[in-house]
DSSP file (Angstrom, degrees, kcal/mol; ACC not computed):
  #  RESIDUE AA STRUCTURE BP1 BP2  ACC     N-H-->O    O-->H-N    N-H-->O    O-->H-N    TCO  KAPPA ALPHA  PHI   PSI    X-CA   Y-CA   Z-CA
    1    1 A M     >        0   0    0      0, 0.0     4,-2.4     0, 0.0     5,-0.2   0.000 360.0 360.0 360.0 -46.5   19.4   17.5    7.7
    2    2 A A  H  >  +     0   0    0      1,-0.2     4,-2.9     2,-0.2     5,-0.2   0.888 360.0  53.3 -63.2 -37.8   17.7   16.3   11.0
    3    3 A N  H  > S+     0   0    0      2,-0.2     4,-2.4     1,-0.2    -1,-0.2   0.910 109.6  47.9 -62.4 -41.9   14.3   17.2    9.6
    4    4 A S  H  > S+     0   0    0      2,-0.2     4,-2.3     1,-0.2    -2,-0.2   0.901 113.0  48.3 -64.6 -41.1   15.1   15.1    6.5
    5    5 A R  H  X S+     0   0    0     -4,-2.4     4,-2.4     2,-0.2    -2,-0.2   0.905 111.0  50.4 -66.2 -41.8   16.3   12.2    8.7
    6    6 A T  H  X S+     0   0    0     -4,-2.9     4,-2.6     2,-0.2    -2,-0.2   0.907 110.7  49.8 -63.4 -42.6   13.2   12.4   10.9
    7    7 A R  H  X S+     0   0    0     -4,-2.4     4,-2.7     2,-0.2    -2,-0.2   0.933 110.7  49.4 -59.8 -46.6   10.9   12.3    7.9
    8    8 A K  H  X S+     0   0    0     -4,-2.3     4,-2.2     2,-0.2    -2,-0.2   0.911 111.7  48.5 -61.8 -42.9   12.7    9.3    6.5
    9    9 A I  H  X S+     0   0    0     -4,-2.4     4,-2.5     2,-0.2    -1,-0.2   0.926 111.8  49.5 -63.3 -44.3   12.4    7.5    9.8
   10   10 A A  H  X S+     0   0    0     -4,-2.6     4,-2.5     1,-0.2    -2,-0.2   0.900 110.4  51.6 -60.9 -40.4    8.7    8.4   10.1
   11   11 A G  H  X S+     0   0    0     -4,-2.7     4,-2.3     1,-0.2    -1,-0.2   0.889 111.0  47.0 -63.1 -40.4    8.3    7.1    6.5
   12   12 A W  H  X S+     0   0    0     -4,-2.2     4,-2.5     2,-0.2    -2,-0.2   0.860 110.5  52.2 -72.0 -34.5   10.0    3.8    7.3
   13   13 A I  H  X S+     0   0    0     -4,-2.5     4,-2.4     2,-0.2    -2,-0.2   0.947 112.4  45.7 -64.1 -46.9    7.9    3.4   10.5
   14   14 A L  H  X S+     0   0    0     -4,-2.5     4,-2.5     1,-0.2    -2,-0.2   0.913 112.8  51.1 -60.0 -42.4    4.7    3.9    8.5
   15   15 A S  H  X S+     0   0    0     -4,-2.3     4,-2.4     1,-0.2    -1,-0.2   0.904 109.9  49.7 -62.3 -41.3    6.0    1.5    5.8
   16   16 A G  H  X S+     0   0    0     -4,-2.5     4,-2.4     2,-0.2    -1,-0.2   0.906 110.1  49.9 -64.0 -41.9    6.8   -1.1    8.5
   17   17 A L  H  X S+     0   0    0     -4,-2.4     4,-2.3     2,-0.2    -2,-0.2   0.903 110.8  50.2 -63.3 -40.7    3.3   -0.7   10.0
   18   18 A L  H  X S+     0   0    0     -4,-2.5     4,-3.3     2,-0.2     5,-0.3   0.914 109.8  50.8 -61.8 -42.6    1.7   -1.1    6.6
   19   19 A A  H  X>S+     0   0    0     -4,-2.4     4,-2.8     2,-0.2     5,-1.2   0.902 109.5  50.2 -63.5 -40.5    3.8   -4.2    5.9
   20   20 A V  I  <>S+     0   0    0     -4,-2.4     5,-1.1     3,-0.2     4,-0.3   0.927 115.2  44.0 -62.5 -43.9    2.7   -5.7    9.3
   21   21 A M  I  X>S+     0   0    0     -4,-2.3     5,-2.6     3,-0.2     4,-0.6   0.947 121.4  37.5 -64.5 -49.0   -0.9   -5.0    8.4
   22   22 A L  I  <>S+     0   0    0     -4,-3.3     5,-2.8     3,-0.2    -2,-0.2   0.903 133.2  21.3 -76.2 -42.1   -0.8   -6.2    4.8
   23   23 A I  I  <>S+     0   0    0     -4,-2.8     5,-1.4    -5,-0.3    -3,-0.2   0.908 128.2  43.6 -91.0 -50.0    1.6   -9.2    5.1
   24   24 A G  I  4<S+     0   0    0     -5,-1.2    -3,-0.2    -4,-0.3    -4,-0.1   0.827 132.2  14.9 -69.7 -33.3    1.3  -10.1    8.8
   25   25 A L  I  X<S+     0   0    0     -5,-1.1     4,-1.1    -4,-0.6    -3,-0.2   0.846 131.8  33.3-106.2 -57.4   -2.5   -9.8    9.1
   26   26 A S  I  ><S+     0   0    0     -5,-2.6     4,-0.6     2,-0.2     3,-0.3   0.977 123.6  37.0 -71.2 -57.7   -4.2   -9.7    5.8
   27   27 A A  I >><S+     0   0    0     -5,-2.8     3,-1.2     1,-0.2     4,-0.8   0.883 112.2  58.6 -66.3 -38.0   -2.1  -11.9    3.6
   28   28 A S  H >><S+     0   0    0     -5,-1.4     4,-0.9     1,-0.3     3,-0.8   0.855 101.0  57.1 -61.8 -32.9   -1.3  -14.4    6.3
   29   29 A G  H 3< S+     0   0    0     -4,-1.1    -1,-0.3    -3,-0.3    -2,-0.2   0.725 100.7  58.3 -67.7 -20.6   -5.1  -15.0    6.7
   30   30 A K  H << S+     0   0    0     -3,-1.2    -1,-0.2    -4,-0.6    -2,-0.2   0.699 108.9  44.4 -79.8 -19.6   -5.2  -15.9    3.0
   31   31 A F  H << S+     0   0    0     -3,-0.8     2,-0.3    -4,-0.8    -2,-0.2   0.543 107.2  66.6-101.0 -10.1   -2.7  -18.8    3.6
   32   32 A T  S  < S-     0   0    0     -4,-0.9     2,-0.4     2,-0.0     0, 0.0  -0.746  79.2-118.8-112.2 159.6   -4.1  -20.2    6.7
   33   33 A E        +     0   0    0     -2,-0.3     2,-0.3     4,-0.0    -3,-0.1  -0.803  39.5 160.9 -96.1 137.4   -7.4  -22.0    7.5
   34   34 A W    >   -     0   0    0     -2,-0.4     3,-1.8    -5,-0.1     4,-0.3  -0.986  46.4 -82.9-152.5 156.1   -9.8  -20.5   10.0
   35   35 A E  T 3  S+     0   0    0     -2,-0.3    -2,-0.0     1,-0.3     0, 0.0  -0.373 113.4  18.5 -63.8 130.8  -13.4  -20.9   10.8
   36   36 A G  T 3> S+     0   0    0     -2,-0.1     4,-2.4     3,-0.0    -1,-0.3   0.384  85.8 118.2  92.2  -2.8  -15.7  -18.8    8.6
   37   37 A K  H <> S+     0   0    0     -3,-1.8     4,-2.5     1,-0.2     5,-0.2   0.928  76.6  47.8 -62.8 -45.9  -13.1  -18.3    5.8
   38   38 A A  H  > S+     0   0    0     -4,-0.3     4,-2.2     1,-0.2    -1,-0.2   0.893 112.7  49.2 -63.3 -40.0  -15.2  -20.1    3.1
   39   39 A E  H  > S+     0   0    0      2,-0.2     4,-2.4     1,-0.2    -1,-0.2   0.905 111.2  49.5 -66.1 -41.2  -18.3  -18.1    4.1
   40   40 A M  H  X S+     0   0    0     -4,-2.4     4,-2.3     2,-0.2    -2,-0.2   0.928 111.8  47.9 -63.8 -44.2  -16.4  -14.8    3.9
   41   41 A M  H  X>S+     0   0    0     -4,-2.5     5,-2.4     1,-0.2     4,-1.1   0.884 111.2  51.5 -64.3 -37.9  -15.0  -15.7    0.5
   42   42 A D  H  <5S+     0   0    0     -4,-2.2     3,-0.4    -5,-0.2    -1,-0.2   0.919 109.8  49.3 -63.3 -43.6  -18.4  -16.7   -0.7
   43   43 A K  H  <5S+     0   0    0     -4,-2.4    -2,-0.2     1,-0.2    -1,-0.2   0.890 110.9  49.9 -62.1 -39.6  -19.9  -13.4    0.6
   44   44 A L  H  <5S-     0   0    0     -4,-2.3    -1,-0.2    -5,-0.2    -2,-0.2   0.686 115.4-119.2 -73.4 -17.3  -17.1  -11.5   -1.2
   45   45 A G  T  <5S+     0   0    0     -4,-1.1    -3,-0.2    -3,-0.4    -2,-0.1   0.693  70.8 125.9  88.7  20.3  -17.8  -13.4   -4.4
   46   46 A Y      < -     0   0    0     -5,-2.4    -1,-0.3    -6,-0.2    -2,-0.1  -0.927  59.5-123.2-113.0 135.5  -14.4  -15.1   -4.8
   47   47 A P    >   -     0   0    0      0, 0.0     3,-1.7     0, 0.0     4,-0.4  -0.434  25.9-116.9 -71.0 152.1  -13.9  -18.9   -5.1
   48   48 A M  G >  S+     0   0    0      1,-0.3     3,-0.9     2,-0.2     4,-0.5   0.762 108.7  68.8 -60.6 -26.6  -11.7  -20.5   -2.5
   49   49 A D  G 3  S+     0   0    0      1,-0.2    -1,-0.3     2,-0.1     4,-0.2   0.598  99.3  49.0 -74.7  -7.3   -9.2  -21.6   -5.2
   50   50 A V  G <> S+     0   0    0     -3,-1.7     4,-2.2     2,-0.1    -1,-0.2   0.549  85.5  87.5-102.5  -9.0   -8.1  -17.9   -5.9
   51   51 A I  H <> S+     0   0    0     -3,-0.9     4,-2.0    -4,-0.4    -2,-0.1   0.877  88.5  49.0 -62.2 -39.2   -7.5  -16.8   -2.3
   52   52 A K  H  > S+     0   0    0     -4,-0.5     4,-2.4     2,-0.2    -1,-0.2   0.884 109.7  52.4 -68.4 -36.5   -3.9  -18.0   -2.1
   53   53 A A  H  > S+     0   0    0     -4,-0.2     4,-2.3     2,-0.2    -2,-0.2   0.901 108.6  50.7 -63.9 -40.1   -3.1  -16.2   -5.4
   54   54 A I  H  X S+     0   0    0     -4,-2.2     4,-2.3     1,-0.2    -2,-0.2   0.907 110.4  50.5 -62.4 -41.0   -4.6  -13.0   -4.0
   55   55 A G  H  X S+     0   0    0     -4,-2.0     4,-2.4     2,-0.2    -2,-0.2   0.891 108.3  51.7 -63.6 -40.2   -2.4  -13.5   -1.0
   56   56 A V  H  X S+     0   0    0     -4,-2.4     4,-2.7     2,-0.2    -2,-0.2   0.927 110.2  48.9 -62.7 -44.9    0.7  -14.0   -3.1
   57   57 A V  H  X S+     0   0    0     -4,-2.3     4,-2.7     1,-0.2     5,-0.3   0.927 110.5  51.5 -60.1 -44.3   -0.1  -10.8   -5.1
   58   58 A E  H  X S+     0   0    0     -4,-2.3     4,-1.7     1,-0.2    -2,-0.2   0.912 112.3  45.5 -60.1 -43.8   -0.5   -8.9   -1.8
   59   59 A V  H  X S+     0   0    0     -4,-2.4     4,-2.6     2,-0.2    -2,-0.2   0.935 113.9  49.0 -65.3 -46.1    2.8  -10.1   -0.4
   60   60 A I  H  X S+     0   0    0     -4,-2.7     4,-2.5     1,-0.2    -2,-0.2   0.930 112.8  45.0 -62.9 -47.3    4.7   -9.4   -3.7
   61   61 A V  H  X S+     0   0    0     -4,-2.7     4,-1.7     1,-0.2    17,-0.2   0.856 113.4  51.5 -69.2 -31.5    3.4   -5.8   -4.1
   62   62 A T  H  X S+     0   0    0     -4,-1.7     4,-1.6    -5,-0.3    -1,-0.2   0.921 110.6  48.1 -68.0 -42.5    4.0   -5.0   -0.4
   63   63 A L  H  X S+     0   0    0     -4,-2.6     4,-1.6     1,-0.2    -2,-0.2   0.904 109.3  53.1 -63.8 -40.4    7.6   -6.3   -0.7
   64   64 A L  H  < S+     0   0    0     -4,-2.5    10,-0.4     1,-0.2     6,-0.3   0.890 107.7  52.6 -60.2 -37.7    8.1   -4.2   -3.9
   65   65 A F  H  < S+     0   0    0     -4,-1.7    -1,-0.2     9,-0.3    -2,-0.2   0.848 108.6  50.4 -64.9 -34.7    6.9   -1.2   -1.9
   66   66 A L  H  < S+     0   0    0     -4,-1.6    -1,-0.2    -5,-0.1    -2,-0.2   0.765  91.4  84.8 -77.8 -25.4    9.4   -1.9    0.9
   67   67 A I  S >X S-     0   0    0     -4,-1.6     3,-1.5     1,-0.2     4,-0.8  -0.681  76.4-142.3 -80.8 119.9   12.5   -2.2   -1.5
   68   68 A P  G >4 S+     0   0    0      0, 0.0     3,-0.7     0, 0.0     4,-0.3   0.848  98.1  53.0 -52.1 -39.9   13.8    1.3   -2.1
   69   69 A Q  G 34 S+     0   0    0      1,-0.2     4,-0.1     2,-0.1     3,-0.1   0.732 122.5  29.3 -70.6 -21.2   14.6    0.6   -5.7
   70   70 A T  G <> S+     0   0    0     -3,-1.5     4,-2.9    -6,-0.3    -1,-0.2   0.237  87.1 109.0-119.7  11.3   11.1   -0.6   -6.5
   71   71 A S  H <X S+     0   0    0     -4,-0.8     4,-2.4    -3,-0.7     5,-0.2   0.843  77.3  52.0 -63.2 -35.6    9.1    1.4   -4.0
   72   72 A F  H  > S+     0   0    0     -4,-0.3     4,-2.0     2,-0.2    -1,-0.2   0.946 114.0  42.4 -66.9 -47.3    7.4    3.7   -6.5
   73   73 A V  H  > S+     0   0    0      1,-0.2     4,-2.7     2,-0.2    -2,-0.2   0.907 113.9  53.8 -63.5 -41.1    6.2    0.7   -8.7
   74   74 A G  H  X S+     0   0    0     -4,-2.9     4,-2.7   -10,-0.4    -9,-0.3   0.891 107.3  50.3 -59.8 -40.7    5.2   -1.1   -5.5
   75   75 A A  H  X S+     0   0    0     -4,-2.4     4,-2.2     2,-0.2    -1,-0.2   0.902 111.1  48.9 -65.3 -40.5    3.2    1.9   -4.3
   76   76 A I  H  X S+     0   0    0     -4,-2.0     4,-2.0     2,-0.2    -2,-0.2   0.937 114.1  45.5 -62.9 -46.2    1.4    2.0   -7.7
   77   77 A L  H  X S+     0   0    0     -4,-2.7     4,-2.6     1,-0.2    -2,-0.2   0.880 111.7  51.9 -66.8 -38.1    0.7   -1.7   -7.6
   78   78 A L  H  X S+     0   0    0     -4,-2.7     4,-2.9   -17,-0.2     5,-0.2   0.896 107.3  53.7 -63.3 -39.1   -0.5   -1.5   -4.0
   79   79 A T  H  X S+     0   0    0     -4,-2.2     4,-1.8     2,-0.2    -2,-0.2   0.915 110.4  46.6 -60.9 -42.8   -2.8    1.3   -5.0
   80   80 A G  H  X S+     0   0    0     -4,-2.0     4,-1.9     2,-0.2    -2,-0.2   0.920 112.0  50.3 -64.4 -43.8   -4.3   -1.0   -7.7
   81   81 A Y  H  X S+     0   0    0     -4,-2.6     4,-1.7     1,-0.2    -2,-0.2   0.931 112.5  46.6 -59.5 -46.3   -4.6   -3.9   -5.3
   82   82 A L  H  X S+     0   0    0     -4,-2.9     4,-2.5     1,-0.2    -1,-0.2   0.804 106.8  58.9 -68.8 -28.6   -6.4   -1.7   -2.7
   83   83 A G  H  X S+     0   0    0     -4,-1.8     4,-2.5    -5,-0.2    -1,-0.2   0.888 105.2  50.1 -64.6 -38.2   -8.6   -0.4   -5.5
   84   84 A G  H  X S+     0   0    0     -4,-1.9     4,-2.2     2,-0.2    -2,-0.2   0.889 110.0  50.0 -65.0 -39.2   -9.7   -3.9   -6.1
   85   85 A A  H  X S+     0   0    0     -4,-1.7     4,-2.2     2,-0.2    -2,-0.2   0.910 110.8  49.8 -64.5 -41.8  -10.4   -4.4   -2.4
   86   86 A T  H  X S+     0   0    0     -4,-2.5     4,-2.6     1,-0.2    -2,-0.2   0.939 110.8  49.1 -61.0 -47.2  -12.4   -1.2   -2.4
   87   87 A A  H  X S+     0   0    0     -4,-2.5     4,-2.6     1,-0.2    -1,-0.2   0.889 109.4  52.7 -61.1 -39.9  -14.4   -2.3   -5.4
   88   88 A T  H  X S+     0   0    0     -4,-2.2     4,-1.5     1,-0.2    -1,-0.2   0.934 111.9  44.9 -61.1 -46.1  -15.2   -5.7   -3.8
   89   89 A H  H  X>S+     0   0    0     -4,-2.2     5,-2.1     1,-0.2     4,-0.7   0.877 113.1  50.3 -68.5 -37.3  -16.5   -4.0   -0.7
   90   90 A V  H ><5S+     0   0    0     -4,-2.6     3,-0.9     1,-0.2    -1,-0.2   0.930 107.4  55.4 -63.3 -44.1  -18.6   -1.5   -2.6
   91   91 A R  H 3<5S+     0   0    0     -4,-2.6    -1,-0.2     1,-0.3    -2,-0.2   0.844 114.0  38.6 -59.1 -36.5  -20.1   -4.3   -4.7
   92   92 A I  H 3<5S-     0   0    0     -4,-1.5    -1,-0.3    -5,-0.1    -2,-0.2   0.441 114.9-111.0 -98.0   1.2  -21.3   -6.2   -1.7
   93   93 A G  T <<5 +     0   0    0     -3,-0.9    -3,-0.2    -4,-0.7    -4,-0.1   0.679  69.5 139.0  82.2  17.5  -22.4   -3.2    0.3
   94   94 A D      < -     0   0    0     -5,-2.1    -1,-0.2    -6,-0.2     2,-0.1  -0.498  67.8 -81.0 -85.5 161.4  -19.7   -3.4    3.0
   95   95 A P        -     0   0    0      0, 0.0    -1,-0.1     0, 0.0     3,-0.1  -0.419  46.5-175.5 -59.2 138.3  -17.9   -0.4    4.4
   96   96 A F     >  +     0   0    0      1,-0.1     4,-0.7     2,-0.1    -6,-0.1   0.261  52.0  98.0-124.8  11.1  -15.1    0.4    2.0
   97   97 A F  H  > S+     0   0    0      1,-0.2     4,-2.5     2,-0.2     5,-0.2   0.796  70.4  70.0 -74.9 -27.5  -13.1    3.3    3.6
   98   98 A M  H  > S+     0   0    0      1,-0.2     4,-2.7     2,-0.2     5,-0.2   0.919  97.5  47.3 -63.2 -47.2  -10.3    1.2    5.0
   99   99 A P  H  > S+     0   0    0      0, 0.0     4,-2.1     0, 0.0    -1,-0.2   0.861 113.0  51.7 -62.3 -30.6   -8.6    0.2    1.7
  100  100 A I  H  X S+     0   0    0     -4,-0.7     4,-2.1     2,-0.2    -2,-0.2   0.934 110.4  47.3 -68.4 -45.1   -8.8    3.9    0.7
  101  101 A I  H  X S+     0   0    0     -4,-2.5     4,-2.4     1,-0.2     5,-0.2   0.921 111.7  50.8 -61.3 -44.2   -7.2    5.0    3.9
  102  102 A I  H  X S+     0   0    0     -4,-2.7     4,-2.1     1,-0.2    -1,-0.2   0.906 108.9  52.3 -61.6 -41.0   -4.4    2.4    3.6
  103  103 A G  H  X S+     0   0    0     -4,-2.1     4,-1.6    -5,-0.2    -1,-0.2   0.896 109.3  48.7 -61.7 -41.1   -3.8    3.5    0.0
  104  104 A V  H  X S+     0   0    0     -4,-2.1     4,-2.1     1,-0.2    -1,-0.2   0.914 110.5  51.0 -64.0 -42.3   -3.4    7.2    1.2
  105  105 A V  H  X S+     0   0    0     -4,-2.4     4,-3.0     1,-0.2     5,-0.2   0.855 103.9  59.6 -64.6 -34.7   -1.0    6.1    4.0
  106  106 A V  H  X S+     0   0    0     -4,-2.1     4,-2.4     1,-0.2    -1,-0.2   0.944 109.7  42.4 -55.7 -48.7    1.0    4.1    1.4
  107  107 A W  H  X S+     0   0    0     -4,-1.6     4,-2.5     2,-0.2    -2,-0.2   0.845 113.3  51.5 -72.7 -33.1    1.7    7.3   -0.5
  108  108 A I  H  X S+     0   0    0     -4,-2.1     4,-2.2     2,-0.2     5,-0.2   0.942 111.4  48.3 -64.7 -46.3    2.3    9.4    2.6
  109  109 A A  H  X S+     0   0    0     -4,-3.0     4,-2.1     1,-0.2    -2,-0.2   0.926 113.8  46.4 -59.4 -45.4    4.9    6.8    3.8
  110  110 A L  H  X S+     0   0    0     -4,-2.4     4,-2.9    -5,-0.2     7,-0.2   0.905 111.1  52.7 -65.0 -40.4    6.6    6.8    0.4
  111  111 A G  H  < S+     0   0    0     -4,-2.5     7,-0.3     1,-0.2    -1,-0.2   0.857 109.7  48.4 -64.0 -34.9    6.6   10.6    0.3
  112  112 A L  H  < S+     0   0    0     -4,-2.2    -1,-0.2     1,-0.2    -2,-0.2   0.880 116.1  43.5 -70.8 -37.7    8.2   10.7    3.7
  113  113 A R  H  < S+     0   0    0     -4,-2.1    -2,-0.2     1,-0.3    -1,-0.2   0.854 129.9  26.4 -72.3 -35.4   10.8    8.2    2.6
  114  114 A T    ><  -     0   0    0     -4,-2.9     3,-2.6    -5,-0.2     4,-0.4  -0.826  70.0-166.7-132.5  89.7   11.3    9.8   -0.8
  115  115 A P  T >> S+     0   0    0      0, 0.0     4,-1.2     0, 0.0     3,-0.8   0.716  81.9  74.0 -55.8 -23.6   10.5   13.6   -0.7
  116  116 A G  H 3> S+     0   0    0      1,-0.2     4,-2.2     2,-0.2     5,-0.1   0.754  85.6  67.4 -60.2 -22.9   10.5   13.8   -4.5
  117  117 A I  H <> S+     0   0    0     -3,-2.6     4,-2.2    -7,-0.2    -1,-0.2   0.908  98.1  50.0 -63.7 -42.3    7.1   12.0   -4.4
  118  118 A F  H <> S+     0   0    0     -3,-0.8     4,-1.2    -4,-0.4    -1,-0.2   0.876 108.7  52.7 -65.1 -36.2    5.5   15.0   -2.7
  119  119 A A  H  <>S+     0   0    0     -4,-1.2     5,-2.5     1,-0.2     3,-0.5   0.924 108.7  49.9 -63.7 -43.3    7.0   17.2   -5.5
  120  120 A L  H ><5S+     0   0    0     -4,-2.2     3,-1.8     1,-0.2    -2,-0.2   0.901 106.8  55.4 -60.2 -40.4    5.5   15.0   -8.1
  121  121 A A  H 3<5S+     0   0    0     -4,-2.2    -1,-0.2     1,-0.3    -2,-0.2   0.791 105.9  52.2 -63.9 -27.0    2.1   15.2   -6.3
  122  122 A M  T 3<5S-     0   0    0     -4,-1.2    -1,-0.3    -3,-0.5    -2,-0.2   0.326 123.3-104.6 -91.8   7.7    2.3   19.0   -6.6
  123  123 A G  T < 5S+     0   0    0     -3,-1.8     2,-0.3     1,-0.3    -3,-0.2   0.680  82.6 119.9  81.2  17.7    2.9   18.8  -10.3
  124  124 A K  S   <S-     0   0    0     -5,-2.5    -1,-0.3    -6,-0.2    -2,-0.1  -0.721  71.1-104.0-108.7 161.7    6.6   19.7  -10.1
  125  125 A R    >>  -     0   0    0     -2,-0.3     4,-0.9     1,-0.1     3,-0.9  -0.648  36.0-118.3 -77.4 143.7    9.6   17.8  -11.2
  126  126 A P  G >4 S+     0   0    0      0, 0.0     3,-0.6     0, 0.0     4,-0.4   0.848 113.7  51.8 -54.1 -36.9   11.3   16.2   -8.2
  127  127 A L  G >> S+     0   0    0      1,-0.2     4,-2.6     2,-0.2     3,-1.2   0.809  97.6  66.8 -71.8 -27.7   14.5   18.2   -8.8
  128  128 A E  G <4 S+     0   0    0     -3,-0.9    -1,-0.2     1,-0.3     5,-0.1   0.821  95.6  57.4 -60.9 -30.1   12.7   21.5   -8.9
  129  129 A S  G << S+     0   0    0     -4,-0.9    -1,-0.3    -3,-0.6    -2,-0.2   0.706 116.3  34.0 -74.7 -18.4   11.8   21.1   -5.3
  130  130 A K  T <4 S+     0   0    0     -3,-1.2     2,-0.6    -4,-0.4    -2,-0.2   0.737 109.7  65.8-105.0 -30.0   15.5   20.9   -4.3
  131  131 A V     <  -     0   0    0     -4,-2.6     2,-0.5     2,-0.0    -1,-0.1  -0.844  65.8-153.2-103.9 123.5   17.2   23.2   -6.8
  132  132 A Q        -     0   0    0     -2,-0.6     2,-0.4    -3,-0.1    -3,-0.1  -0.805  16.6-138.4 -90.0 129.1   16.5   26.9   -6.8
  133  133 A T        -     0   0    0     -2,-0.5     2,-0.6    -5,-0.1    -5,-0.0  -0.719  12.8-129.6 -89.4 138.1   17.0   28.5  -10.2
  134  134 A A              0   0    0     -2,-0.4    -1,-0.0     1,-0.1    -2,-0.0  -0.756 360.0 360.0 -87.5 122.6   18.8   31.9  -10.3
  135  135 A E              0   0    0     -2,-0.6    -1,-0.1     0, 0.0    -2,-0.0   0.373 360.0 360.0-123.2 360.0   16.8   34.4  -12.3
C-alpha cells in the first residue's frame, strides 16, 4: 500500500513539474510579448497569428493530462503535440531531443499515477496485472 501511495505521489510530482514547464514556461511565452519572439517564430516557420492558438492547445492538452478522468486522452494529445514540436525542430535542423524526453516523462508520470498504464505498455490488460488467475 505504501509503495502504491509513493508511486502515486511521485507521479503527481512529475505531472506538476510537467505542467509548470508546459503551461508556466512554454505556453505563457506564447501569450506574452518578448524581444526576439517574431524572429524565433519566423525561424520555426510559423506566422505570428497562430502562436496564441498553439499556446491554447498546449494549455488545454496539459490540463486534460492533469485531470484524472481525462488523463489518458490528455497524455495521447500531449504526445501528438510534442510530436509536432519534434517535427518542427527536425525540419529546421535544431536539436529535437527535448520534446521526446518530455513525452516519455508524460507517460512515466501517468504510469506512476495510474499503474494500469504500465500493464498496457507491456501488452497486458490492466486488470491482468492486479488479478492472479487460479489454474
